[in-house]
Backbone as ProteinMPNN parsed JSONL, in Angstrom:
{"seq_chain_A": "XXXXXXXXXXXXXXXXXXXXXXXXXXXXXXXXXXXXXXXXXXXXXXXXXXXXXXXXXXXXXXXXXXXXXXXXXXXXXXXXXXXXXXXXXXXXXXXXXX", "coords_chain_A": {"N_chain_A": [[112.382, 121.939, 47.764], [112.518, 123.104, 51.107], [114.774, 123.387, 53.966], [113.69, 124.738, 55.799], [111.219, 124.976, 55.295], [109.312, 123.82, 56.911], [109.381, 123.185, 59.447], [109.971, 124.56, 62.573], [113.595, 124.235, 64.225], [115.247, 122.402, 63.74], [117.373, 119.561, 65.195], [121.426, 120.421, 65.334], [122.951, 117.603, 64.588], [120.68, 116.695, 62.982], [121.176, 118.713, 60.286], [123.075, 118.3, 59.951], [123.914, 115.717, 58.906], [121.634, 116.446, 57.343], [123.349, 118.673, 55.02], [125.21, 116.699, 54.32], [124.014, 113.975, 52.672], [122.404, 116.151, 50.852], [122.277, 116.631, 47.818], [124.642, 119.065, 47.012], [124.431, 120.598, 44.792], [125.776, 123.268, 43.595], [123.11, 126.715, 43.45], [123.501, 128.157, 39.536], [125.265, 127.949, 39.048], [125.937, 126.515, 36.712], [126.0, 123.523, 37.384], [127.994, 122.828, 40.041], [129.719, 121.768, 42.5], [129.711, 121.398, 46.108], [131.555, 118.519, 47.265], [130.884, 116.086, 49.912], [132.721, 115.753, 51.721], [133.305, 119.09, 51.663], [130.228, 120.003, 52.15], [130.419, 118.455, 55.03], [132.83, 120.725, 55.814], [132.064, 123.007, 56.07], [129.867, 122.892, 56.749], [130.323, 123.42, 59.75], [132.433, 125.301, 59.964], [129.758, 127.386, 59.237], [128.075, 127.509, 60.917], [129.308, 127.159, 63.355], [130.374, 126.629, 67.118], [128.664, 128.691, 68.827], [125.399, 128.606, 68.006], [124.714, 126.512, 69.164], [122.269, 123.51, 69.999], [119.894, 123.18, 68.661], [119.643, 124.938, 65.828], [117.122, 126.908, 64.629], [115.201, 128.546, 62.901], [115.354, 132.035, 62.544], [118.436, 131.69, 63.278], [119.836, 130.419, 61.493], [119.067, 131.748, 59.392], [120.832, 134.342, 60.213], [123.31, 133.212, 60.583], [123.221, 132.766, 57.312], [123.357, 135.687, 56.481], [126.124, 136.8, 58.785], [127.454, 135.572, 57.02], [126.918, 137.192, 54.123], [127.865, 139.732, 54.979], [130.916, 139.09, 56.201], [131.228, 138.741, 53.076], [131.176, 140.872, 51.975], [133.347, 141.738, 53.252], [135.768, 141.646, 52.344], [138.607, 141.067, 49.533], [139.664, 139.575, 47.425], [138.777, 138.363, 44.456], [138.699, 135.906, 43.965], [137.657, 134.783, 46.553], [135.872, 136.503, 47.277], [134.133, 135.481, 45.572], [133.366, 132.101, 46.313], [132.826, 132.766, 48.566], [129.645, 133.915, 47.448], [128.758, 131.705, 46.673], [129.22, 130.061, 48.513], [126.359, 130.994, 49.936], [124.257, 130.704, 48.359], [124.021, 129.019, 48.043], [123.51, 127.819, 50.541], [120.773, 128.74, 51.0], [119.171, 128.212, 49.582], [119.678, 125.026, 50.508], [117.991, 125.542, 52.667], [115.395, 126.713, 52.309], [112.858, 129.074, 51.193], [111.683, 130.582, 52.083], [113.571, 131.385, 53.884]], "CA_chain_A": [[111.554, 122.414, 49.935], [113.812, 123.561, 52.308], [114.977, 121.908, 55.885], [112.938, 124.874, 57.253], [109.667, 124.93, 54.756], [107.424, 122.749, 57.025], [110.051, 123.117, 60.965], [110.522, 126.369, 63.194], [113.662, 124.542, 64.274], [115.74, 121.538, 63.551], [119.307, 119.322, 66.067], [122.498, 120.21, 64.546], [122.814, 116.565, 63.699], [120.399, 116.928, 61.085], [121.649, 119.441, 59.75], [124.618, 117.756, 59.368], [123.392, 115.136, 58.061], [120.734, 116.159, 55.118], [124.046, 118.892, 54.709], [126.215, 115.775, 53.824], [123.026, 113.992, 51.832], [122.159, 116.128, 49.807], [123.286, 116.814, 46.273], [125.206, 119.677, 46.996], [124.666, 121.274, 43.209], [125.713, 124.998, 43.665], [122.442, 127.479, 42.464], [123.366, 130.204, 39.059], [127.372, 128.004, 38.723], [126.59, 125.653, 35.888], [126.305, 122.375, 37.804], [129.003, 122.358, 39.943], [129.044, 121.19, 43.56], [130.124, 120.971, 47.201], [131.924, 117.737, 47.866], [130.52, 115.772, 50.887], [134.146, 117.027, 52.49], [133.148, 120.722, 51.722], [129.859, 120.512, 52.95], [130.921, 118.323, 56.068], [133.224, 121.639, 56.553], [130.369, 124.007, 56.184], [128.711, 123.035, 59.217], [131.394, 123.404, 61.444], [132.713, 126.984, 59.725], [129.299, 128.089, 58.827], [127.28, 126.468, 62.079], [130.177, 126.97, 65.352], [128.948, 126.602, 68.158], [127.631, 129.237, 69.074], [124.351, 128.487, 67.744], [123.361, 125.529, 69.972], [122.062, 122.04, 69.564], [119.169, 123.37, 68.466], [119.144, 126.111, 64.741], [115.795, 127.663, 63.637], [114.878, 129.497, 61.181], [116.182, 132.838, 63.012], [119.69, 131.627, 64.002], [120.136, 130.038, 60.368], [119.0, 133.27, 58.632], [121.591, 135.157, 61.133], [124.198, 132.851, 59.978], [123.638, 133.336, 56.545], [123.928, 136.917, 56.904], [127.11, 136.458, 58.434], [127.898, 135.179, 55.05], [127.138, 139.024, 53.821], [128.99, 140.495, 55.657], [131.807, 138.637, 55.79], [132.345, 138.567, 51.693], [132.279, 143.024, 51.637], [135.304, 143.249, 53.864], [136.875, 139.969, 51.442], [139.214, 141.725, 48.685], [139.549, 139.26, 46.299], [137.49, 138.444, 44.319], [138.002, 134.794, 44.134], [137.751, 134.06, 47.858], [134.446, 136.915, 47.489], [133.002, 133.977, 44.209], [133.192, 131.326, 46.805], [132.019, 132.991, 50.026], [129.306, 133.885, 47.547], [128.697, 130.585, 46.267], [127.795, 129.142, 50.393], [125.204, 131.157, 50.096], [124.005, 131.098, 46.711], [123.717, 127.118, 48.415], [122.325, 127.721, 51.909], [119.844, 130.253, 50.44], [119.124, 127.35, 48.491], [119.128, 124.32, 51.12], [117.108, 126.817, 53.682], [114.034, 127.094, 51.457], [111.529, 129.714, 50.521], [111.693, 131.089, 54.052], [115.296, 132.311, 54.235]], "C_chain_A": [[113.12, 122.726, 50.438], [113.981, 121.925, 53.246], [114.104, 123.29, 56.179], [111.543, 125.285, 56.354], [108.459, 124.324, 56.1], [108.002, 122.471, 58.427], [110.61, 124.62, 60.962], [112.092, 125.285, 63.479], [114.532, 122.849, 64.022], [117.007, 120.983, 64.31], [120.152, 119.672, 64.828], [122.745, 119.08, 64.227], [121.942, 116.763, 62.612], [120.806, 117.322, 60.244], [122.239, 119.242, 58.847], [124.336, 116.602, 58.115], [122.572, 114.934, 57.401], [121.713, 117.87, 54.584], [124.847, 117.764, 53.332], [125.434, 114.711, 52.996], [122.05, 114.578, 50.754], [122.969, 116.263, 47.846], [124.513, 117.576, 46.204], [125.541, 120.508, 45.812], [124.431, 122.668, 44.555], [124.624, 125.445, 42.917], [123.386, 128.626, 41.733], [124.832, 129.616, 38.831], [127.096, 126.898, 37.349], [126.618, 124.687, 35.889], [127.387, 122.562, 38.973], [128.445, 122.339, 41.888], [129.666, 121.144, 44.353], [130.411, 119.323, 46.996], [131.177, 116.912, 48.903], [131.666, 116.665, 51.601], [133.611, 118.045, 52.976], [131.785, 120.299, 52.029], [129.989, 120.0, 54.648], [132.116, 120.113, 57.2], [132.74, 123.341, 56.937], [130.526, 124.312, 56.873], [129.325, 123.844, 59.746], [132.038, 124.961, 61.384], [131.0, 128.09, 60.047], [127.818, 128.156, 60.9], [127.63, 126.811, 62.679], [129.011, 127.047, 66.078], [128.015, 127.479, 69.001], [125.85, 129.43, 69.504], [123.676, 127.763, 68.807], [123.021, 123.97, 69.478], [121.477, 122.555, 68.743], [118.952, 124.804, 67.102], [117.141, 125.93, 63.87], [116.616, 128.72, 62.478], [115.509, 130.794, 62.095], [117.888, 132.548, 63.21], [120.077, 130.906, 62.389], [120.288, 131.01, 59.694], [120.201, 133.895, 58.518], [123.151, 133.963, 60.339], [124.499, 133.207, 58.11], [124.115, 134.924, 56.2], [124.59, 137.304, 57.487], [127.536, 136.831, 57.625], [128.261, 136.739, 54.823], [127.712, 139.28, 53.952], [130.515, 140.307, 55.459], [132.414, 139.259, 53.986], [132.503, 140.007, 51.34], [133.51, 142.642, 52.146], [136.42, 141.707, 52.882], [137.014, 141.335, 50.469], [138.883, 141.565, 47.601], [138.673, 138.715, 45.843], [137.375, 137.052, 43.434], [138.111, 134.289, 45.384], [136.138, 135.043, 48.307], [133.191, 136.071, 46.485], [132.653, 133.29, 45.36], [132.563, 132.1, 47.819], [130.477, 132.884, 49.191], [128.106, 132.281, 46.883], [128.307, 129.03, 46.976], [127.172, 130.131, 50.909], [124.287, 131.274, 49.551], [122.732, 129.026, 47.773], [123.024, 127.265, 49.757], [120.898, 128.684, 51.584], [118.624, 128.435, 49.601], [118.325, 125.432, 49.025], [118.064, 124.996, 52.115], [115.419, 126.188, 53.256], [114.04, 128.566, 51.737], [111.851, 130.769, 51.288], [112.779, 131.976, 54.492], [115.365, 133.374, 53.911]], "O_chain_A": [[114.303, 122.567, 50.134], [113.725, 120.722, 53.308], [113.498, 122.991, 57.208], [110.778, 126.035, 56.962], [107.232, 124.404, 56.152], [107.388, 121.557, 58.978], [111.189, 125.395, 60.201], [112.269, 125.193, 62.264], [113.709, 122.04, 64.45], [117.941, 121.781, 64.232], [119.857, 119.401, 63.664], [122.907, 119.189, 63.011], [122.335, 116.972, 61.464], [120.968, 116.621, 59.244], [122.259, 119.555, 57.657], [124.498, 116.648, 56.896], [122.346, 113.873, 56.819], [121.041, 118.512, 53.777], [124.989, 117.898, 52.116], [126.301, 114.224, 52.27], [121.243, 113.982, 50.041], [123.948, 115.945, 47.172], [125.453, 117.123, 45.551], [126.634, 121.062, 45.695], [123.729, 122.951, 45.525], [124.593, 124.994, 41.772], [123.923, 129.568, 42.316], [125.695, 130.42, 38.477], [128.138, 126.406, 36.915], [127.077, 124.159, 34.876], [128.269, 122.068, 38.271], [127.383, 122.689, 42.403], [130.764, 120.787, 43.927], [129.439, 118.731, 46.528], [130.071, 117.294, 48.519], [131.603, 117.846, 51.943], [133.363, 118.235, 54.167], [132.271, 119.621, 52.933], [129.751, 120.827, 55.528], [132.165, 120.44, 58.386], [132.996, 124.282, 57.687], [130.97, 125.236, 57.555], [128.929, 124.92, 60.193], [132.159, 125.695, 62.365], [130.944, 129.108, 60.737], [127.071, 128.918, 61.514], [126.748, 127.268, 63.406], [127.801, 127.269, 66.022], [127.002, 127.177, 69.633], [125.244, 129.931, 70.451], [122.586, 128.031, 69.312], [123.641, 123.437, 68.557], [122.142, 122.675, 67.714], [118.129, 125.669, 67.397], [116.463, 125.255, 63.096], [117.566, 129.194, 61.854], [116.584, 130.359, 62.507], [118.533, 133.594, 63.278], [121.289, 131.117, 62.348], [121.403, 131.345, 59.295], [120.766, 134.119, 57.448], [123.839, 134.47, 59.454], [125.528, 133.698, 57.644], [125.203, 135.183, 55.685], [124.455, 138.525, 57.417], [127.957, 137.943, 57.305], [129.28, 137.363, 55.116], [128.599, 139.266, 53.099], [131.241, 141.05, 54.799], [133.438, 139.875, 53.689], [133.444, 140.471, 50.697], [134.585, 143.037, 51.694], [137.515, 141.167, 53.043], [136.231, 142.283, 50.406], [138.283, 142.302, 46.819], [137.685, 138.446, 46.525], [136.529, 136.845, 42.564], [138.719, 133.22, 45.434], [135.384, 134.685, 49.212], [131.964, 136.033, 46.573], [131.55, 133.658, 45.762], [131.349, 131.901, 47.772], [129.732, 132.054, 49.712], [126.881, 132.188, 46.814], [127.785, 127.95, 46.699], [127.235, 130.357, 52.117], [123.34, 131.9, 50.026], [121.648, 128.46, 47.913], [121.919, 126.748, 49.921], [120.231, 129.187, 52.488], [117.46, 128.127, 49.344], [117.368, 124.802, 48.575], [116.989, 124.432, 51.913], [114.633, 125.447, 53.846], [114.923, 129.184, 52.331], [112.317, 131.826, 50.863], [112.813, 132.964, 55.226], [116.403, 134.01, 54.096]]}, "name": "protein", "num_of_chains": 1, "seq": "XXXXXXXXXXXXXXXXXXXXXXXXXXXXXXXXXXXXXXXXXXXXXXXXXXXXXXXXXXXXXXXXXXXXXXXXXXXXXXXXXXXXXXXXXXXXXXXXXX"}
């Protein structure tokens, strides 16, 4: 169950704590995980100050779309794979409507 399945928006602090408590498994990677430090760093990178204190579904989708756009501009396959893992992880965490 995703974080936006029952709610329209969540506070930034709750998003950060949810990412911190989440198991960190990346879908479709054979059991690879993001460690706690990587998840907190991802929160700061993906959901920067432009999103404010409340992050709703629309802003979450926009952040994932921005990652997809940046993935197209990356040249090396290793960096593309890293961004793709972030996208898959955030889509799973957001829920089915993301």
